[in-house]
N, C-alpha and C positions, 0 to 999 in steps of 0.2 A: 504493500500500500504506500502511496506517495504522501509525503508530508512537507510542510513549509518550514524553512529555516530563515530567520531574519539575519541578514549579513551585517557584520560590524555592530552586533547588539551591544557590546561593551562600550562602543563609541557613543551610543545614544543613551544607554541606561547604565548607571554606575551603582550597582547593588552587590553587596557581599553574599547575598543569599538568593535562592530561587523563589518564584511565586511572590513577587513584590506586591505591596498593597496599591501601588499606583505607578504610572510611568511619567517621565519628564520630557517636556518638549523644550530643549535648550534654545535660547536666542543669543547667548553669549558663551564664549569659551572661558577657561579658568582665568585668563588675563583680563576679562571684562570687555573684550572686543566682540563686535557683532559678527560672529562667524558660526552661528548655529544654523537651524533650519531656515531662518529668514534670509540667510545669505548662501544657502546650499543650492548651487546651480542645478544639480541633478533633481532636487526636490521641486524647485520652481518650474522646471521644464515639464513636470508631470501635468496632465490635465487636472483641473480642479477636483472632479470626482475621485480621481486616482489618489490625490493627496489625502483626502478624507479617508479613503479606503485603507491607505497605508497606516494611518494613525489607529484606525480600528483594528487592523491586523496586529499592530504592536500591542494593543491592549489585550487582545485575545491570546497572543503569544505569551505575555506575562501571566495572564490568568490561568492558562493551562500548562504552566511550567515548561514552556518552550516546546510543547508537543501539539502541533496543530495539523490535522489532516487536510490534504488538498482535495476536499470534497465540496464542489460548488453548492450543492443542495444544503449541506450542513453549514457551510460558511454563510449562505444567504439567511438561514434561520438564526444562527448565533449572532450575526452582525445586524440583523433586522434590515438587511439591504433590500431595496425594492426589486432587484432582479439578480440573476446570477452574477457574482462579482467577477470582473475581468482582471486577472492577476498579471496579464502579459506586460503592461506598462511598468509594473513594479519589478518584474523579473528583468526586463530589458534595461531598466535604469540601475540595476545592481543592488536593490534594496532587499530582495528576497531571492531564495532559490528553492528548487524542489528536489527532494532526495527520498531514497528508500529508507524507511525508519527501522531501527532495531526492534525486533519482536518484543523485547522487554519494555521498551518505551510505549509500544502499542498497548500492552497489557496495563501499563500505568495510566495511560490516557483513558482506556475503557473503564478503569476503576473510578477515575475522577468523574467521567461523564455519567456513570451509573449512580454515583453518590449524589450528583446534582439533579438528575433528570428522571430517576426511577423511584417510585414509592416503595414502602416496605412490602406491600402486597404484590409487587412486580409490575404494576401498571405504570405507563410512562406519563410523566408530567408534561403536559402540552403548554406551550408558551401562551399566556393570556395577558401579556403586558399591555398591548395597545387597547383591547376592549376594557380592561380593568381601569386604565387611566381615563378612558372616555367615560366610563360609568362614574368614576369618582368625580370627574369634572362636572357631569350632569347633576349629581347629587349636591355638590358644592354650589353649583349655579342656582339650583332650586332653593337651597337653604338661604343663600345670600339674597335671592329675589324676595323671599318671604320676609326676611329680616328688614330688607330695605323698604318694603311696602309698609311695615309697621312703623318704621322711623319716619317715613314721609307723612303717614296719617297723623302721627303724634305732632309733628311740626305744623301740619295744617290746622289741627285742633287748637294749637297754641296761638295761632294768628288771630288777631281781634275780629276780623271780618270773615264770615263764613259764606262767601258768595263765589260763584264761578268755579266750583270745585273741579269740574272736568278739565278746565284750563290750568287750574292751580297745581294739581298733582304733577303733571309733566314739568311745570316750571320749577317746582321744588326739587324734583329729581335732577334736573339740569344744574340747579344751583349747588346741590350736594356734590355733583361730579366736578364742578369748578372749584369748590371750597377746599382749601388746603389744611383746614384745622379740624375736620371731622364733624359728624352730625351733632355731637354734644355741644360744640361751640355754636353751631347754627341754631339749635333749639334754645340755647341761652340767649342769643341775640334776639330771637323772635319774642321770647318772653319779656325781655327788657323793653322791646318796642311796644308790646301790648300794654305794658304798665306806664308808658310815657304818654304825655298829652297828645302826641301825633297818633298814637295807637288808639286813643279814646276819642278821636275827633268825629266819630260817626261816619256820615257819608263822605267826609273829607279824607278819611283813611283809605289809601289805595286798595284796589282789589288785590288779593294775594298773588294772582298770576302776574300782575303788573309789578308788584313790589319785588318778587323774586327774580323776574326776568331782568329788571333794571339793576339788580345787585344792590338794593337799598340796605341790605343787611351789613354792608361795608361802610355805611354812612357814619359820620361822627355822631355820637349819641347826643351831643349838644343840639344838633339839628332837630332831634326828636322832641326837644323841650320847647321849640319855637313854634308858635301858632301863626298861620298865614293871615293876611288881611281878610280873606274870604271867611275864615273861621271866626275871626273877631267880629266881623260885620254881621254874622248870622247868629251870634249869641243872644240869648233871650234875657232882657233885664229882669231882675228879681227885686232888688232894693236899690237905694241911692248909691250909684257908683259900683254896684256889684252885678255880676252876670253869671249865668249858669252855662256850663259847657254843653256842647252838642251831645245828645244821647240821654240827657237827664229829663226826667218827667217833672214838669213844673205845674203845680196846682194854681189855678186861676185865683 
């Protein structure tokens, strides 16, 4: 059976023991000069897919203690490569070579593969990495969506005017996406605005969609304490020199 050998392995990987926990992609030599892969002419001449394939082969070579079979179907599965990997560019450039493996090495590889891919009952463990990740992303997305809806509703309820909800909800969602400080900060700003004279101005308080779309949560809070001329002109006189704010019920 043919196997893959990475040429000049010691040049690229400096480990005193086999089966290292990671590989290193050097960009400088021991003198600090840029003479690593970034200046390796043979590496740069490879097609871009072949460069990625070489790095993945290095990782596989280290993972399986330098015993990697030249089986395109197996390599495609282990590397999660979209098609059968083309090793010819790597061989031509002198990064790898193909050889007949020692039977003892074959037995060692089979033992490692069995330990990783075969259950105790003898059934083979099939790779489900991609579906599992997709499922996890979908679950996380649903969880985040539900949590986000609750946050948006909480902010809407904290705003002093409950009008135009259909337009307000998307406006709040967009505001949260733009906000750098999180939904707790946004909720606190809305509550402060609701307690301010501007938030208690009745019909002069903007609709929530307008307020969030215009980014009014970033306004200086002092502005929320100032009443417009229209607000002052519309206030109802109660006693000499005293007025009631909008939204208050005044008995005749």
